[in-house]
Backbone bond lengths (Angstrom), bond angles and torsions (degrees), N, CA, C in turn:
res aa  C-N    CA-C-N  psi(-1)  N-CA   C-N-CA  omega(-1)  CA-C   N-CA-C  phi
1 X - - - 1.439 - - 1.520 107.84 -
2 X 1.335 116.26 137.65 1.449 122.41 -177.88 1.530 109.34 -106.45
3 X 1.337 117.14 138.71 1.461 121.08 178.32 1.520 108.98 -110.78
4 X 1.315 116.97 129.95 1.455 123.38 177.05 1.513 108.34 -124.89
5 X 1.306 117.39 149.90 1.458 120.50 172.77 1.518 107.55 -113.99
6 X 1.335 115.88 120.10 1.453 122.45 -178.91 1.517 107.68 -121.33
7 X 1.333 117.40 116.91 1.468 123.01 179.18 1.526 111.33 49.16
8 X 1.320 117.03 44.11 1.454 120.67 177.13 1.514 114.98 80.04
9 X 1.332 118.46 3.14 1.458 122.46 -179.58 1.521 107.98 -110.05
10 X 1.323 117.54 128.50 1.456 120.74 176.25 1.519 109.69 -78.81
11 X 1.314 116.28 127.88 1.460 122.53 -179.59 1.521 107.47 -118.91
12 X 1.318 116.90 127.83 1.454 121.93 177.97 1.525 108.60 -110.96
13 X 1.315 116.75 132.70 1.466 118.61 176.18 1.525 108.66 -149.54
14 X 1.317 114.70 147.39 1.456 120.48 175.35 1.515 108.20 -76.46
15 X 1.306 115.84 142.17 1.458 118.84 176.37 1.521 108.63 -60.15
16 X 1.328 114.97 135.76 1.451 119.87 179.52 1.513 113.14 88.68
17 X 1.328 118.26 -11.57 1.462 120.90 178.90 1.518 108.78 -80.10
18 X 1.316 116.14 135.01 1.450 121.95 -178.01 1.520 110.76 -87.35
19 X 1.322 116.28 136.78 1.460 120.55 176.51 1.525 108.97 -86.25
20 X 1.316 115.74 139.42 1.465 121.09 179.99 1.513 109.73 -121.76
21 X 1.325 116.17 133.39 1.459 120.96 173.22 1.529 107.48 -82.81
22 X 1.322 116.62 151.32 1.457 121.15 178.96 1.529 112.00 -80.64
23 X 1.330 115.62 -34.54 1.455 119.61 -174.96 1.528 108.64 -160.33
24 X 1.341 115.03 148.50 1.456 121.20 175.15 1.525 107.78 -131.62
25 X 1.333 115.78 126.60 1.465 121.65 176.90 1.519 108.72 -116.79
26 X 1.316 115.43 139.25 1.456 121.67 177.60 1.518 106.51 -123.72
27 X 1.329 116.37 122.45 1.462 119.65 -178.35 1.520 109.95 -144.35
28 X 1.334 115.56 161.44 1.451 121.51 179.94 1.520 109.26 -85.02
29 X 1.323 116.71 125.49 1.460 122.59 178.11 1.532 107.75 -90.53
30 X 1.320 117.15 105.07 1.461 121.99 -177.39 1.529 111.95 -61.55
31 X 1.320 116.47 -37.20 1.460 120.91 -177.31 1.525 112.17 -65.43
32 X 1.324 116.75 -40.11 1.471 121.03 -177.00 1.529 112.74 -101.74
33 X 1.337 117.13 -6.67 1.468 122.33 -178.33 1.530 111.41 53.96
34 X 1.337 114.72 46.12 1.470 121.82 177.54 1.520 108.48 -146.29
35 X 1.332 115.49 157.47 1.460 120.51 173.44 1.525 108.44 -73.64
36 X 1.333 116.24 145.70 1.459 121.20 176.60 1.531 109.17 -126.09
37 X 1.317 115.65 131.22 1.459 121.83 175.98 1.524 107.10 -98.52
38 X 1.324 116.04 126.56 1.475 122.18 179.16 1.525 107.40 -114.76
39 X 1.328 116.58 115.13 1.462 122.77 -177.23 1.519 108.40 -107.05
40 X 1.331 116.67 122.72 1.466 122.22 176.73 1.522 108.95 -105.72
41 X 1.320 115.79 129.69 1.467 122.06 175.41 1.526 106.85 -141.56
42 X 1.318 116.05 100.21 1.461 119.90 -174.50 1.515 108.63 65.47
43 X 1.330 116.89 -127.58 1.460 119.42 179.14 1.527 111.95 -96.22
44 X 1.319 117.38 6.28 1.459 121.90 178.24 1.527 109.87 -93.74
45 X 1.336 116.12 136.77 1.459 121.92 176.50 1.524 108.07 -126.92
46 X 1.324 115.58 129.27 1.461 122.22 178.71 1.520 107.14 -116.10
47 X 1.328 117.23 133.45 1.466 122.00 177.77 1.524 108.77 -120.76
48 X 1.334 115.79 130.35 1.456 121.26 178.63 1.533 109.03 -136.15
49 X 1.340 116.43 131.36 1.458 120.77 176.15 1.526 110.21 -84.33
50 X 1.333 115.97 150.68 1.465 121.89 -178.50 1.529 109.37 -126.91
51 X 1.318 115.58 142.29 1.464 121.13 178.74 1.527 110.66 -95.36
52 X 1.309 116.19 74.67 1.472 120.81 173.28 1.520 107.92 -130.22
53 X 1.320 115.34 156.75 1.472 120.72 -176.63 1.520 111.24 -62.00
54 X 1.314 115.77 149.18 1.464 121.17 177.30 1.528 110.64 -62.15
55 X 1.326 116.83 -33.03 1.469 122.13 -177.46 1.531 113.25 -87.52
56 X 1.311 117.95 13.66 1.476 121.55 -177.69 1.526 110.51 -57.04
57 X 1.336 115.88 146.14 1.470 120.34 -179.55 1.534 110.85 -76.81
58 X 1.320 115.92 168.33 1.469 122.36 -176.64 1.527 112.04 -57.40
59 X 1.322 116.63 -43.03 1.469 119.82 -177.96 1.529 111.16 -62.56
60 X 1.330 116.62 -44.49 1.463 120.73 179.28 1.529 110.68 -61.69
61 X 1.327 116.57 -41.43 1.460 120.44 179.47 1.531 111.45 -64.80
62 X 1.340 116.58 -43.52 1.467 120.05 178.83 1.527 111.33 -63.59
63 X 1.326 117.20 -44.50 1.470 121.06 179.88 1.526 110.30 -62.26
64 X 1.319 116.66 -42.92 1.469 121.15 179.57 1.517 111.26 -63.71
65 X 1.331 116.97 -44.27 1.471 120.94 179.44 1.522 110.49 -62.42
66 X 1.323 117.76 -45.77 1.465 121.15 -178.66 1.532 111.52 -65.98
67 X 1.322 117.30 -36.59 1.472 120.39 176.66 1.530 109.70 -64.27
68 X 1.318 117.03 -41.76 1.462 120.87 179.32 1.525 110.61 -63.76
69 X 1.331 116.72 -41.41 1.470 121.25 177.68 1.529 109.68 -61.06
70 X 1.324 117.17 -45.44 1.473 121.91 178.86 1.532 110.28 -62.23
71 X 1.350 116.99 -43.38 1.466 121.24 -179.90 1.530 112.07 -61.16
72 X 1.326 116.74 -27.44 1.469 121.47 179.11 1.528 112.16 -87.02
73 X 1.345 117.35 1.09 1.455 121.11 174.23 1.509 115.49 94.98
74 X 1.335 117.29 11.40 1.469 121.14 -179.93 1.521 110.31 -104.95
75 X 1.320 116.28 157.80 1.466 122.84 176.91 1.531 107.58 -81.09
76 X 1.319 118.65 112.28 1.461 120.32 -174.75 1.524 115.28 -78.07
77 X 1.315 117.90 -22.79 1.462 119.67 -172.61 1.523 113.91 -68.79
78 X 1.317 118.59 -24.51 1.460 121.45 -177.19 1.522 113.09 -103.04
79 X 1.317 117.13 5.87 1.460 121.47 -176.03 1.525 110.21 -103.31
80 X 1.337 117.84 125.65 1.464 119.20 177.10 1.531 110.92 -69.99
81 X 1.335 116.33 140.25 1.458 122.60 179.37 1.521 107.71 -115.33
82 X 1.337 116.25 126.42 1.461 121.98 179.70 1.521 107.70 -114.74
83 X 1.330 116.02 125.01 1.462 121.76 -179.30 1.521 108.32 -104.07
84 X 1.335 114.45 127.96 1.471 121.46 178.86 1.521 107.78 -116.21
85 X 1.316 115.97 113.74 1.488 120.08 179.38 1.497 110.23 -96.95
């Protein structure tokens, strides 16, 4: 078992075990005029902005959200993605 400390929280995981996010939300951030991906995993929330057009189609938004989830170390295929326009 491997122990990691992330933002002051101790995380234990078996090597080879995949991390899963509970929920992923993608919404337009009016203040920054960019899409923001919000990843929930337990009590941890990760927010990442994305440089894609506001008028992007559903497929582009889903692909971008899943790539962001993967980049953060989570398995994107089992995580539901909710798009808020």
